C-alpha positions as CSV (number, residue, x, y, z in Angstrom):
1,M,8.1,5.9,-17.5
2,D,6.9,2.2,-16.2
3,F,4.3,2.0,-13.3
4,I,3.1,-1.3,-11.6
5,E,-0.1,-2.6,-9.8
6,T,0.1,-5.4,-7.8
7,V,-2.9,-7.2,-7.2
8,L,-4.2,-10.7,-5.5
9,I,-6.0,-13.2,-7.5
10,K,-8.2,-15.4,-5.4
11,N,-10.6,-18.2,-7.0
12,S,-9.5,-16.4,-10.7
13,E,-10.7,-13.3,-10.2
14,I,-8.6,-10.3,-9.1
15,Q,-9.6,-9.4,-5.8
16,N,-10.7,-5.2,-5.9
17,L,-10.4,-5.0,-9.7
18,K,-12.9,-1.8,-9.4
19,Y,-10.4,0.1,-7.3
20,H,-6.9,-0.9,-8.9
21,Q,-8.6,-0.3,-12.6
22,N,-9.5,3.1,-10.8
23,R,-6.2,3.7,-9.6
24,I,-4.6,3.0,-13.1
25,N,-7.3,4.9,-14.8
26,K,-6.3,8.3,-12.1
27,T,-2.6,7.8,-13.8
28,A,-3.2,7.6,-17.1
29,K,-5.6,10.5,-16.8
30,H,-2.8,12.7,-15.1
31,F,-0.1,11.8,-17.7
32,K,-2.7,12.2,-20.4
33,W,-2.4,8.8,-22.0
34,K,-4.4,8.1,-24.8
35,K,-4.5,4.7,-24.3
36,I,-5.9,3.4,-20.9
37,P,-4.6,-0.1,-19.8
38,E,-7.2,-2.8,-18.9
39,L,-6.6,-5.7,-15.8
40,K,-9.8,-7.3,-17.4
41,N,-7.8,-8.5,-20.1
42,I,-4.8,-10.1,-17.9
43,D,-4.8,-14.2,-17.5
44,L,-5.6,-15.4,-14.5
45,K,-4.0,-18.2,-13.9
46,K,-4.2,-19.4,-10.2
47,D,-4.0,-18.1,-6.8
48,A,-1.2,-15.2,-6.7
49,R,0.2,-11.8,-6.3
50,V,0.3,-10.6,-9.2
51,R,2.7,-7.6,-10.4
52,I,1.5,-5.8,-13.7
53,T,4.0,-3.4,-15.4
54,Y,1.8,-1.1,-17.2
55,S,2.6,2.2,-19.0
56,S,1.3,4.5,-21.6
57,S,1.5,1.9,-24.4
58,G,-0.5,-0.9,-22.2
59,I,0.7,-3.6,-20.2
60,K,4.0,-4.0,-20.4
61,N,4.7,-7.4,-18.0
62,I,2.8,-9.5,-15.8
63,E,4.5,-11.8,-13.4
64,Y,3.1,-14.3,-10.8
65,F,4.3,-15.3,-7.0
66,P,3.4,-17.6,-4.8
67,L,1.0,-16.1,-1.6
68,I,3.6,-15.7,1.3
69,K,2.2,-15.3,4.7
70,R,4.6,-12.3,6.6
71,N,4.8,-11.5,10.3
72,F,5.5,-7.9,11.2
73,K,6.0,-6.9,14.9
74,K,9.2,-4.8,14.6
75,F,8.5,-1.2,13.2
76,K,11.3,1.5,12.6
77,L,10.1,5.1,12.4
78,I,11.7,7.0,9.3
79,N,11.5,11.1,8.6
80,I,11.3,11.4,4.7
81,S,10.7,14.1,2.5
82,F,9.6,12.7,-0.9
83,E,6.7,12.1,-2.5
84,Y,5.0,9.0,-4.0
85,A,1.5,9.8,-5.5
86,F,1.7,7.2,-7.9
87,K,2.7,3.4,-8.2
88,Y,6.0,3.5,-9.9
89,K,8.1,0.6,-11.0
90,N,11.0,2.1,-9.6
91,R,11.3,1.9,-6.0
92,K,14.6,2.5,-5.1
93,I,13.6,5.3,-2.7
94,F,12.1,2.3,-0.4
95,E,14.8,-0.3,-1.4
96,N,17.4,1.9,0.1
97,I,15.4,2.9,3.4
98,K,15.3,-1.2,3.8
99,K,19.5,-1.3,3.1
100,S,20.1,1.3,5.6
101,F,18.5,-0.4,8.5
102,T,18.8,-3.8,9.1
103,G,16.8,-6.0,12.1
104,F,13.3,-4.6,11.3
105,D,10.2,-6.0,9.7
106,E,9.3,-2.8,8.4
107,F,9.3,1.2,8.2
108,I,6.6,3.8,9.5
109,L,7.4,6.8,7.4
110,I,7.0,10.2,8.9
111,K,6.3,13.1,6.6
112,N,6.2,17.1,8.6
113,N,5.7,14.8,12.2
114,L,2.5,13.1,10.5
115,I,2.0,9.6,10.0
116,T,2.3,8.3,6.4
117,D,2.5,5.1,5.5
118,T,4.8,1.4,5.7
119,T,7.3,1.2,2.5
120,I,4.5,-1.7,1.5
121,S,1.9,-0.5,2.7
122,N,-0.9,2.1,4.2
123,L,-1.9,1.9,8.1
124,A,-4.6,2.3,10.0
125,F,-4.5,2.6,13.9
126,F,-7.0,1.2,16.9
127,D,-7.8,3.8,19.6
128,G,-10.4,1.1,21.9
129,K,-13.3,2.2,19.6
130,E,-12.5,3.4,16.1
131,W,-10.0,2.3,13.6
132,Y,-8.4,5.4,11.9
133,T,-6.1,5.9,9.1
134,P,-3.8,8.5,7.8
135,K,-5.5,12.0,6.7
136,H,-2.4,12.1,4.0
137,P,-0.8,8.9,3.4
138,L,2.4,8.9,1.0
139,F,0.0,6.3,-1.5
140,Y,-3.6,6.0,-1.7
141,G,-3.9,2.4,-1.6
142,T,-7.0,0.4,-2.7
143,K,-7.8,-1.5,0.4
144,R,-7.3,1.7,2.3
145,E,-9.7,3.4,-0.3
146,E,-12.3,0.1,-0.2
147,L,-12.3,0.5,3.9
148,L,-12.9,3.7,3.8
149,D,-16.0,3.3,1.1
150,K,-17.4,0.8,3.7
151,G,-17.0,3.2,6.4
152,F,-14.7,0.9,8.5
153,L,-11.9,3.4,8.4
154,K,-11.7,7.1,9.4
155,E,-9.1,9.6,8.4
156,E,-7.3,11.5,10.6
157,N,-3.9,13.6,11.3
158,I,-2.2,10.5,13.0
159,H,1.1,12.6,14.9
160,K,3.9,10.3,15.5
161,Y,3.7,11.0,19.0
162,D,0.3,9.7,18.9
163,L,1.4,6.5,18.9
164,P,1.8,5.4,22.2
165,Y,-2.0,5.6,22.9
166,F,-3.1,3.4,19.8
167,K,-4.2,-0.1,21.1
168,K,-2.9,-2.2,17.5
169,I,-2.1,-1.3,14.0
170,A,-3.1,-2.6,10.6
171,M,-0.9,-3.2,7.6
172,L,-3.5,-2.5,4.5
173,N,-2.6,-3.2,0.7
174,A,-4.1,-5.9,-1.6
175,I,-2.3,-8.7,-1.0
176,L,-2.0,-8.1,3.1
177,G,-5.7,-7.2,3.2
178,F,-6.2,-5.5,6.4
179,Y,-3.4,-7.3,8.3
180,E,-4.3,-6.4,12.1
181,I,-0.8,-6.5,14.4
182,K,-1.5,-6.6,17.8
183,D,1.4,-7.1,19.6
184,F,4.0,-4.3,17.9
185,D,7.2,-2.8,18.8
186,I,8.0,0.6,17.4
187,I,11.5,2.2,17.4
188,I,11.7,5.7,16.9
């Protein structure tokens, strides 16, 4: 079974290396691997988005992509029932969501009436005083973990009916960083 780690390289360094390596370590521990792939051993060519495919046998593939700015405004709420605790290479479940609904920039995933994530990021919501992130995301991202450790984010159960009360949202991942969105539409 293959997994991926998507990292941001800036100034010849992997950003948030500690958090990415911790996630790989947790994956290896969960699946009882004898060898843990090490990110510090990859070639740091230039500023890029880098997708690293790995498995119990080590790092299998490294792909470099240019950094392209994306804009997000129009979101669709999607009810889900699946689990996604590890960053599997096979992301067909997310690709199918995107194929099923056109005209949206991204999708907010709802499980048991609670907000989890988008198909590509964790989420945070601003109430005018504090930033909150879902207490039970589908996936525990590295940027989310970093911002929780720094005390910038607070965990909270966020019900889909809470959305109108938030003034801003932010998408969080290794590439976007903390991507604040002030002007957004959420379609139920």
